[in-house]
Structure formats: C-alpha cells, structure tokens
C-alpha positions as CSV (number, residue, x, y, z in Angstrom):
1,M,-17.1,48.1,-62.4
2,T,-15.7,44.9,-63.7
3,F,-14.0,42.2,-61.6
4,H,-10.6,43.1,-63.2
5,S,-11.0,46.8,-62.1
6,K,-11.8,45.8,-58.5
7,T,-8.8,43.5,-58.4
8,V,-6.4,46.2,-59.5
9,G,-7.8,48.7,-57.0
10,A,-7.4,46.3,-54.2
11,L,-3.8,45.6,-55.1
12,L,-2.9,49.3,-55.2
13,T,-4.6,49.8,-51.9
14,C,-2.5,47.0,-50.3
15,A,0.7,48.4,-51.8
16,A,0.0,51.8,-50.4
17,I,-0.7,50.4,-46.9
18,T,2.5,48.3,-47.0
19,A,4.7,51.3,-48.1
20,F,3.2,53.5,-45.3
21,A,3.8,50.9,-42.7
22,G,7.4,50.4,-43.8
23,A,8.1,54.1,-43.7
24,A,6.6,54.3,-40.2
25,D,8.8,51.4,-39.0
26,A,11.9,53.1,-40.5
27,A,11.1,56.4,-38.7
28,D,10.6,54.6,-35.5
29,M,13.9,52.8,-35.8
30,L,15.7,56.1,-36.4
31,R,14.1,57.5,-33.3
32,R,15.4,54.6,-31.3
33,V,19.1,55.0,-32.5
34,P,21.1,56.6,-29.5
35,P,22.9,59.8,-30.2
36,A,26.6,59.7,-31.0
37,T,28.9,59.9,-27.9
38,P,31.4,62.8,-28.0
39,L,35.1,61.9,-28.0
40,T,37.0,62.2,-24.8
41,Q,40.0,64.5,-24.5
42,A,42.3,61.4,-24.4
43,E,40.7,60.2,-27.7
44,V,41.1,63.6,-29.3
45,A,44.8,63.7,-28.2
46,Y,45.3,60.2,-29.8
47,V,43.6,61.2,-33.0
48,Q,45.6,64.5,-33.2
49,P,48.9,63.9,-31.5
50,S,51.0,66.9,-30.5
51,R,54.1,67.8,-32.5
52,A,57.3,67.0,-30.7
53,F,59.6,70.0,-30.0
54,N,62.6,70.4,-32.3
55,W,65.6,72.5,-31.0
56,T,67.1,73.1,-34.5
57,G,67.3,76.7,-35.5
58,F,68.3,80.2,-34.5
59,Y,67.3,81.9,-31.3
60,G,67.8,85.1,-29.4
61,G,66.9,86.5,-26.0
62,G,68.2,87.9,-22.8
63,Y,69.3,87.0,-19.3
64,V,69.6,88.3,-15.7
65,E,72.3,87.1,-13.4
66,Y,73.8,87.1,-9.9
67,G,77.6,87.0,-9.9
68,F,80.1,86.4,-7.1
69,G,83.8,85.8,-6.6
70,K,86.9,86.5,-4.6
71,D,89.9,88.6,-5.4
72,R,92.8,88.7,-3.0
73,V,94.1,92.2,-3.1
74,G,97.9,92.5,-2.3
75,I,100.7,95.0,-2.7
76,A,104.3,94.3,-3.3
77,P,106.4,94.2,-1.2
78,P,104.1,91.2,-0.5
79,V,101.5,92.4,2.0
80,A,97.8,91.5,1.6
81,I,95.3,94.4,2.0
82,G,92.5,91.9,2.3
83,M,90.0,89.7,0.4
84,A,87.6,91.4,-2.0
85,N,84.3,89.5,-2.0
86,V,82.9,90.8,-5.3
87,N,79.2,90.3,-5.9
88,G,76.3,91.9,-7.7
89,F,73.6,91.7,-10.3
90,G,73.8,92.0,-14.1
91,G,72.1,91.2,-17.4
92,G,72.6,91.1,-21.1
93,L,71.6,89.6,-24.5
94,T,72.0,86.2,-26.0
95,A,72.0,84.7,-29.5
96,G,72.8,81.3,-30.9
97,Y,72.0,78.3,-33.1
98,N,71.1,74.7,-32.3
99,Y,71.1,71.6,-34.4
100,Q,69.3,68.5,-33.2
101,T,69.8,64.9,-34.4
102,G,67.9,62.3,-32.5
103,N,68.0,63.3,-28.8
104,F,71.4,65.1,-29.1
105,V,71.7,68.8,-29.6
106,V,74.8,70.8,-30.5
107,G,75.1,74.5,-31.0
108,L,76.9,77.7,-30.6
109,E,75.9,80.6,-28.3
110,A,77.2,84.1,-27.8
111,D,76.3,86.6,-25.1
112,I,77.3,90.1,-23.8
113,G,76.1,91.9,-20.8
114,L,76.8,94.5,-18.0
115,S,77.8,93.6,-14.5
116,N,77.7,95.3,-11.1
117,M,79.9,92.9,-9.3
118,H,82.1,94.9,-6.9
119,D,83.7,95.2,-3.5
120,R,85.8,97.7,-1.4
121,V,88.6,96.5,0.9
122,T,90.2,98.9,3.5
123,N,93.1,98.4,5.9
124,A,93.7,101.3,8.3
125,L,97.2,100.0,9.4
126,L,98.8,99.0,6.1
127,F,101.0,101.8,4.6
128,G,99.3,104.4,6.8
129,G,95.9,103.4,5.4
130,S,95.0,101.5,2.2
131,V,91.9,101.3,0.1
132,A,91.2,98.9,-2.8
133,N,88.2,98.8,-5.1
134,V,87.4,96.0,-7.5
135,K,84.6,96.1,-10.0
136,Y,83.6,93.8,-12.9
137,D,82.0,96.1,-15.6
138,W,81.0,93.7,-18.3
139,F,81.3,90.1,-19.7
140,A,81.0,88.5,-23.1
141,T,81.3,84.8,-24.0
142,V,81.3,82.6,-27.2
143,R,80.6,79.0,-26.3
144,P,79.7,75.7,-28.0
145,R,76.8,73.9,-26.3
146,V,76.3,70.1,-26.2
147,G,73.1,68.7,-24.8
148,Y,70.5,65.9,-24.6
149,A,66.9,66.7,-25.3
150,I,63.9,65.0,-23.8
151,D,61.2,66.5,-26.1
152,N,61.0,70.2,-24.9
153,L,63.5,69.8,-22.1
154,L,67.2,70.3,-22.9
155,L,70.1,69.5,-20.5
156,Y,73.4,70.8,-21.7
157,A,77.1,71.5,-20.9
158,T,79.0,74.5,-22.4
159,G,82.5,76.0,-22.5
160,G,84.5,78.4,-24.5
161,L,85.9,81.9,-24.8
162,A,85.3,84.6,-22.2
163,V,86.2,88.3,-22.3
164,G,85.5,90.9,-19.6
165,G,86.3,94.4,-18.3
166,I,87.6,94.9,-14.8
167,D,88.2,98.2,-13.0
168,N,90.9,98.2,-10.2
169,R,91.6,101.2,-8.0
170,I,94.1,101.2,-5.1
171,A,95.2,104.1,-2.9
172,V,97.8,104.0,-0.1
173,T,98.9,106.9,2.3
174,A,102.5,106.5,3.3
175,P,104.4,106.7,1.1
176,A,101.6,108.0,-1.0
177,G,100.6,106.1,-4.1
178,A,97.5,105.5,-6.2
179,M,96.5,103.3,-9.1
180,S,93.4,103.3,-11.3
181,S,93.2,100.8,-14.2
182,K,90.4,99.6,-16.4
183,T,91.5,96.5,-18.4
184,T,89.9,94.2,-20.9
185,R,90.9,90.6,-20.3
186,V,90.6,87.3,-22.1
187,G,90.0,83.9,-20.5
188,F,87.6,81.0,-20.6
189,A,84.1,80.0,-19.4
190,V,82.7,76.6,-18.5
191,G,79.3,75.7,-17.2
192,A,76.0,73.8,-17.5
193,G,72.3,74.5,-17.7
194,V,68.8,73.3,-18.3
195,E,66.4,74.9,-20.8
196,Y,62.6,74.3,-21.1
197,A,60.5,75.2,-24.1
198,F,56.9,76.1,-23.0
199,T,55.8,77.0,-26.5
200,Q,57.1,76.3,-30.0
201,Q,58.8,79.7,-29.9
202,L,59.6,80.5,-26.2
203,S,62.0,78.8,-23.8
204,V,63.3,79.6,-20.3
205,K,66.7,78.5,-19.0
206,A,68.7,78.3,-15.8
207,E,72.5,78.3,-16.2
208,Y,75.7,78.3,-14.2
209,L,79.0,79.7,-15.6
210,Y,82.5,79.9,-14.2
211,T,84.7,82.5,-15.8
212,N,88.4,82.8,-15.4
213,L,90.1,85.9,-16.9
214,E,93.8,86.5,-17.2
215,T,95.7,87.9,-14.2
216,R,97.2,91.4,-14.5
217,T,100.0,93.1,-12.6
218,H,99.8,96.9,-12.1
219,T,102.7,99.1,-11.0
220,F,102.2,102.5,-9.3
221,G,105.0,104.4,-7.6
222,P,107.0,102.0,-5.4
223,Y,104.2,99.5,-5.4
224,S,102.9,96.8,-7.7
225,T,99.7,94.7,-7.4
226,R,98.2,91.7,-9.1
227,S,94.6,91.4,-10.0
228,I,92.8,88.2,-10.9
229,G,89.4,87.9,-12.7
230,V,87.6,84.8,-11.4
231,A,83.8,84.9,-11.1
232,N,80.7,82.7,-10.8
233,H,77.5,83.5,-12.7
234,V,74.0,82.1,-11.9
235,R,71.7,83.1,-14.8
236,I,68.0,83.0,-15.7
237,G,67.2,83.6,-19.4
238,L,64.4,83.8,-21.8
239,N,64.8,82.8,-25.5
240,Y,62.7,83.2,-28.7
241,H,63.2,80.5,-31.3
242,F,62.9,81.5,-35.0
C-alpha cells in the first residue's frame, strides 16, 4: 500500500467519525427539547373567539301566562253587584321578526292564545238575588317592539293592537232577568320584557303586558250593565330563531 492510499483511508475514516459524532449530538439535542405546552382554555378562546349573537331574523314560539284584573259588575238602575277579580292561566303561540343595527333592535310581534281568566260574583240581597259571571276566553295582539341588545340579552318595550273575547253572564231574580253575551273587543296593549338567547337558535323571555279592551253596555229586560275588559298578563315564552 502506498503512502497516498494510506492518506486517503485515514481521511475517510476521520470524516466518518466526525459525521457519526455530529448525528449523535443532534439526536441528543432533540431528546433535550421539552415537549410543547398545550394551550389553556383562555388561549383557545382568544384564538377562536365566539360569534356575537345577532337578533335579526324571523322567530316563532309559544308562551304560558298568568292573567289577572278587576271588573266592577253593575246593573242600571245604578247598583253595584260587586267586584269581579278575574284571574287564571293561559297560553298561546307567537311569531315575529327582529332587525338589529348596532345595539338597537326593532321588530314586529304577533301572538294569539286562550285564557281561563274568570270570576263569579253573587249578591243575595240585590234584586232578590243576583249572580254575575265574567270570563276572558282569548287574546291576540300585534305589537311593534323596540329594544337594546347586550350581545344575547335583549331588553325591550312594546305596544300595539289588542283583541279579545269576553263572556258575560248575569242573572237576577226579582223582577226576573238574565243576560248572556260573548263579544269580541278591540283595544290596546302595552308592556315590556327581557329575552335571553342561550343558543344561536333558542331564546327564553319574560314579559308583562297590560291590555285594555273597549267597554260594552248590555241591555236585558228592564236592566242594563256595562262590562270593561282590562287585564294584566305575566308571560314566560320560548322562541326559535330561524
């Protein structure tokens, strides 16, 4: 073997040793690198912010309510039989549309439902004995809504048209007379409420409405009576947003 061959072999051996040592150092450095720390929930929320709720769009749902009111029952000649404290539960359906601009929300809502608000008033002395029954059968409203939204919370005021059915029955003994009348009356409704969206499609609301329907006068035999249609409604509702 010549001197030149020995020299080349030695150089190749040194190169191989150097490459092996470098690879070993690189592997050792990789083993010493700490594992990546998982993101916290706060960091994930910052990276992927939640979408703010928007109230714009159509919705529909239902409600249950407790209603109460007073109706002074009188007979002309002007004598009062007594005060009818009508109260009872009810429920119905709701549909509407909202439009949001900034934090302000405007919309139109309509509802219709059945009611069991009623009372019975008796007077054993008046006209030889008198009985009056008052019952509110149903209500419907069409109302604009104006509100202020704080993300998925909406505070609103409302007012508009109200229509309802009222059943009045009066019977007296001496001289005998009786009246039974079911009437549909028109009036107004005003109120306010709060609505909270707990998903992008579902919201729950609490609402108060005051309804005032037109007063009617009924005549039967020698008698006449006036019937008013004032009521208060406390409602809980659930809506689906399309």
